[in-house]
C-alpha positions in Angstrom: 0.0 0.0 0.0 1.4 3.4 -1.0 2.1 5.6 2.1 4.5 8.4 1.4 5.4 11.3 -0.8 8.0 10.8 -3.5 9.9 13.4 -5.5 8.8 13.9 -9.1 12.2 15.2 -10.3 15.1 13.1 -8.8 13.5 11.2 -5.9 15.5 13.1 -3.3 18.3 10.5 -3.7 21.9 11.5 -2.9 24.2 10.2 -5.7 26.5 7.6 -4.1 30.2 8.2 -4.1 31.7 6.1 -6.9 34.0 4.2 -4.6 36.5 1.6 -5.7 35.2 -1.8 -6.7 37.5 -4.6 -7.8 36.9 -6.9 -10.7 35.8 -9.7 -8.4 33.0 -7.6 -6.9 32.0 -6.4 -10.3 31.7 -10.0 -11.6 29.9 -10.9 -8.4 27.3 -8.2 -9.0 26.7 -9.2 -12.6 26.4 -12.8 -11.6 23.9 -11.8 -8.8 21.7 -9.9 -11.3 21.8 -12.8 -13.6 20.9 -15.2 -10.8 18.0 -13.0 -9.7 16.6 -13.3 -13.2 17.1 -17.1 -13.1 15.2 -17.2 -9.8 12.2 -15.5 -11.5 12.6 -11.8 -10.5 11.8 -9.4 -13.3 14.4 -6.9 -12.3 17.1 -6.3 -9.7 19.1 -3.3 -8.6 21.4 -2.2 -5.8 21.6 0.9 -3.6 23.2 1.9 -0.4 21.2 1.9 2.8 21.5 5.7 3.1 20.4 6.3 -0.5 17.0 7.9 0.5 17.9 10.6 3.0 14.7 12.5 2.5 12.5 9.5 3.3 12.6 10.0 7.1 11.3 13.6 6.8 8.6 12.7 4.4 7.5 9.9 6.7 7.4 12.3 9.7 5.2 14.7 7.7 2.9 11.9 6.5 2.4 10.7 10.1 2.0 14.2 11.5 -0.8 14.9 9.1 -2.5 11.7 10.3 -2.7 10.2 6.8 -1.7 6.8 8.0 -5.1 6.4 9.7 -5.2 3.4 12.0 -1.8 2.1 10.8 -0.2 2.8 14.1 2.7 0.3 13.4 4.0 2.9 11.0 4.6 5.4 13.8 5.8 2.7 16.3 8.9 1.9 14.2 9.3 5.3 12.6 13.0 5.4 13.1 13.7 2.1 11.4 11.2 2.7 8.7 12.7 6.1 7.9 16.3 4.8 7.6 17.4 1.5 6.2 20.8 2.3 7.7 19.2 2.4 11.2 17.3 -0.8 10.6 20.6 -2.8 10.3 23.7 -0.6 10.8 26.0 -3.3 9.5 24.4 -3.4 6.1 26.5 -1.9 3.3 24.2 -2.6 0.3 20.5 -3.1 -0.3 19.6 -5.4 -3.2 16.1 -4.5 -4.4 14.1 -7.0 -6.4 10.9 -6.8 -8.4 8.6 -9.7 -9.1 5.8 -9.3 -11.6 2.2 -10.4 -11.0 0.7 -8.7 -14.1 -2.9 -9.7 -14.7 -3.9 -11.2 -18.1 -7.2 -9.2 -18.3 -8.5 -5.8 -17.3 -8.9 -5.8 -13.5 -11.5 -3.0 -13.7 -13.9 -5.1 -15.8 -15.4 -6.7 -12.7 -16.6 -3.4 -11.4 -19.7 -3.7 -13.6 -20.7 -7.1 -12.1 -22.7 -5.5 -9.2 -23.7 -8.9 -7.7 -20.1 -10.0 -7.4 -17.1 -8.8 -5.4 -13.9 -7.4 -6.8 -10.7 -8.5 -5.2 -7.3 -6.8 -5.9 -5.2 -8.6 -8.4 -2.3 -9.1 -5.9 -4.7 -11.1 -3.7 -6.2 -13.3 -6.4 -3.6 -16.0 -6.0 -1.4 -17.4 -3.3 0.1 -15.1 -0.6 3.0 -13.2 -2.2 4.8 -12.8 1.1 5.5 -16.6 1.1 6.4 -16.8 -2.5 8.7 -13.7 -2.6 10.4 -14.6 0.6 11.2 -18.1 -0.5 12.8 -16.7 -3.7 14.7 -14.1 -1.7 16.1 -16.7 0.6 17.3 -18.8 -2.3 19.0 -15.8 -3.9 20.4 -14.8 -0.5 22.0 -18.2 0.0 23.4 -18.1 -3.5 25.0 -14.7 -2.8 26.6 -15.9 0.5 28.0 -19.0 -1.2 29.3 -16.9 -4.2 30.8 -14.2 -2.0 32.6 -16.8 0.1 34.1 -18.4 -3.0 35.3 -14.9 -4.0 36.8 -14.4 -0.5 34.2 -11.8 0.3 32.1 -13.4 3.1 28.9 -11.6 4.0 25.8 -11.7 6.0 22.3 -11.1 4.8 18.7 -10.3 5.9 15.7 -10.6 3.7 12.5 -8.5 3.8 9.1 -8.7 2.2 6.7 -5.9 3.0 6.1 -6.8 6.7 9.3 -5.3 8.0 9.9 -1.5 8.5 11.5 -1.1 5.1 10.7 1.8 2.7 10.7 -0.6 -0.3 9.5 1.9 -3.0 12.0 4.7 -2.3 14.8 2.1 -2.1 13.6 0.5 -5.3 13.8 3.9 -7.1 17.2 4.5 -5.6 18.3 1.1 -7.0 17.0 2.0 -10.5 14.1 -0.4 -10.7 11.5 2.2 -11.4 10.0 5.4 -9.9 7.2 6.2 -7.5 4.4 7.5 -9.7 1.9 10.2 -8.9 -0.1 7.5 -7.1 3.0 6.8 -5.0 3.3 3.2 -6.2 6.4 2.0 -8.0 6.2 1.6 -11.8 8.9 1.2 -14.4 9.4 1.5 -18.1 10.3 -2.1 -18.3 8.0 -3.3 -15.5 4.7 -1.5 -15.6 2.8 -1.2 -12.3 2.2 -4.8 -11.3 5.2 -5.7 -9.2 5.9 -7.0 -5.7 9.1 -5.8 -4.1 11.6 -7.6 -2.0 14.9 -6.6 -0.4 18.1 -8.3 0.6 20.3 -6.3 3.0 23.9 -7.4 3.0 27.2 -6.6 4.7 28.8 -6.9 1.3 29.6 -3.6 -0.4 28.4 -3.8 -4.0 28.4 -1.0 -6.6 25.1 0.8 -6.5 23.0 1.4 -9.6 21.8 4.8 -10.9 18.6 6.0 -9.4 15.6 6.2 -11.7 13.7 9.5 -12.2 10.0 10.1 -12.8 8.6 9.6 -16.3 5.0 10.5 -15.5 5.1 13.7 -17.4 1.8 15.6 -17.4 -0.3 12.4 -17.0 -2.8 12.4 -14.1 -4.8 9.3 -15.0 -4.1 7.6 -11.7 -5.2 10.7 -9.8 -8.4 11.3 -11.8 -9.7 7.7 -11.6 -9.6 7.4 -7.8 -13.2 6.9 -6.7 -12.6 8.4 -3.2 -10.2 11.2 -4.2 -7.5 9.8 -2.0 -4.7 11.8 -3.6 -4.4 15.3 -2.1 -1.9 16.0 -4.9 0.6 14.3 -7.2 2.9 12.0 -5.4 0.8 12.2 -2.2 -1.7 9.8 -0.6 -4.1 10.1 2.2 -4.6 6.5 3.2 -7.7 7.3 5.2 -9.6 7.8 1.9 -7.9 4.9 0.0 -10.1 1.9 -0.7 -7.2 -0.5 -0.3 -6.7 0.9 3.2 -10.4 1.0 4.0 -11.0 -2.6 3.1 -7.8 -4.1 4.5 -6.4 -1.9 7.3 -9.3 0.0 8.7 -11.1 -1.5 11.6 -14.7 -0.8 12.5 -17.3 1.0 10.4 -16.2 3.0 7.4 -17.4 6.6 7.2 -20.8 6.7 5.4 -19.6 9.3 3.0 -17.1 6.8 1.6 -19.2 3.6 1.6 -21.1 4.5 -1.6 -17.8 5.2 -3.4 -16.4 1.8 -2.7 -18.7 0.1 -5.2 -18.2 -3.7 -5.2 -14.5 -3.6 -4.2 -14.3 -6.0 -1.3 -10.6 -6.3 -0.8 -8.2 -3.7 -2.1 -8.5 -1.4 -5.2 -6.5 -1.5 -8.5 -8.0 1.5 -10.2 -4.9 3.7 -10.0 -2.6 0.9 -11.2 -4.8 -0.4 -13.9 -5.1 3.0 -15.8 -1.4 3.7 -15.9 -0.2 4.0 -19.5 3.1 2.4 -18.7 1.3 -0.9 -18.3 1.5 -1.4 -22.1 5.1 -2.4 -21.4 4.3 -4.4 -18.3 6.3 -7.6 -18.0 4.3 -10.8 -17.9 4.0 -12.8 -14.6 5.9 -16.1 -14.5 5.0 -17.4 -11.1 2.1 -19.8 -11.4 1.1 -19.1 -7.8 -0.2 -15.7 -8.8 -2.7 -17.3 -11.2 -6.2 -16.2 -10.0 -8.0 -18.5 -7.7 -10.6 -16.1 -6.2 -12.1 -14.7 -9.4 -15.3 -12.7 -9.0 -17.2 -14.4 -6.2 -20.9 -13.9 -5.6 -21.6 -11.4 -2.8 -24.6 -13.5 -1.5 -22.3 -16.5 -1.0 -19.6 -14.5 0.8 -21.9 -12.6 3.1 -23.0 -15.8 4.9 -19.5 -17.1 5.6 -18.9 -17.8 9.3 -15.3 -17.7 10.7 -14.5 -21.3 9.8 -16.0 -21.0 6.3 -14.0 -17.8 5.8 -10.7 -19.4 6.8 -11.3 -22.4 4.7 -12.3 -20.4 1.6 -9.2 -18.2 1.8 -6.5 -20.5 3.2 -3.2 -19.5 1.7 -4.5 -16.2 0.5 -3.5 -12.7 1.8 -7.3 -12.1 2.3 -7.3 -14.4 5.3 -5.3 -11.9 7.4 -8.2 -9.4 7.7 -10.5 -12.0 9.3 -14.1 -12.8 8.7 -15.7 -9.8 10.3 -13.9 -7.1 8.4 -14.3 -9.1 5.2 -18.0 -9.6 5.6 -18.3 -5.9 6.4 -16.8 -5.1 3.1 -19.1 -7.5 1.3 -22.1 -5.8 2.9 -21.0 -2.4 1.7 -20.8 -3.9 -1.8 -24.3 -5.4 -1.4 -25.6 -2.0 -0.4 -24.0 -0.5 -3.5 -25.3 -3.2 -5.8 -28.7 -1.7 -6.5 -30.2 -5.2 -6.3 -33.1 -5.4 -3.9 -32.9 -9.2 -4.0 -29.7 -9.0 -2.0 -31.5 -7.1 0.7 -32.6 -10.3 2.4 -29.0 -11.5 2.7 -28.1 -8.2 4.4 -31.1 -8.4 6.6 -30.0 -11.7 8.0 -26.8 -10.0 9.4 -28.3 -6.9 11.1 -27.9 -8.7 14.5 -24.4 -10.1 13.8 -22.3 -10.2 16.9 -19.7 -8.0 15.4 -20.9 -4.3 15.6 -19.2 -3.3 12.3 -20.9 -6.1 10.5 -24.3 -5.4 12.0 -23.9 -1.7 11.1 -22.9 -2.5 7.5 -25.9 -4.9 7.2 -28.3 -2.2 8.4 -26.8 0.3 6.0 -27.1 -2.1 3.1 -30.7 -2.8 3.9 -31.4 0.9 4.0 -29.7 1.4 0.6 -31.6 -1.4 -1.1 -35.0 -0.6 0.6 -35.2 3.2 1.0 -37.7 4.3 3.6 -37.7 1.0 5.4 -35.9 0.6 8.8 -32.6 -1.2 8.7 
């Protein structure tokens, strides 16, 4: 989820000192990039841990404005999140890697199917945390073995999303792409549909040149946002972002935003899907990202109990938000469906033990049966 401001000109990155790198290290780096491709990563690049000096200030501003909403964990580890060098002081290089999950069809097509729920592309298949981390560990072991053979022993740490690492600014510093006006990473060779992983290492490798923005005058991602979550280019207010509202936000969603969520029940891909750079998007190669969820029927999802929810979404990132928050989202989608026939499904949940679910059910009934009590 995008959570910070990026610089449209040069990313705020301090160009690294050229340093002196021997032939062995140069060969090791080239071999590492090749091995990353062999492992299935679409692109790899290297930066120094201190390559994004402005990140800490931008994070502080983001938090001070309250744009992180209920994501208190961002503030709790602000020092580490704002500085990769502070996270692991012994690290000398950060290897950033991009893995493609590009969809084969238009993810916005499902928005017209009002009796069905739309799930973000990244959550359609298996949990990317497991798949990317497995690949990172294999590549990390390869690097340690190769470095030892070159008499350059090293240590590593691998991170995928859950650690306090600013992956997107670091990825821009490593030349993988740039943070677009929607604050997500995109690249001329990648498009928008990528997962990011990082390998921190004590080995000093030659850094790559940072990428710059190529968004130009385009504002497609800003214009398409249903909830107007972007205060300006390169800025995001998570409190209005549908991805945040459906995944991170606990309790009832503000009524002014519910009607704008449409039938999006887990995440939102609109700002990614409209990006013109996706015409160059690299194809996904990991079979685990093939869609398993599809466009499920809202009526079927609304009646899931906790056990049914866990069974239905085992191995999926959807599972982490729990049954209550998920069914709450489904009920908002039912309320937005314009299908009175789904009113009975919602009515059956107005006394749900979870207050947010009960509230969402009453709201859905009221939307589908104006003038009648929820």
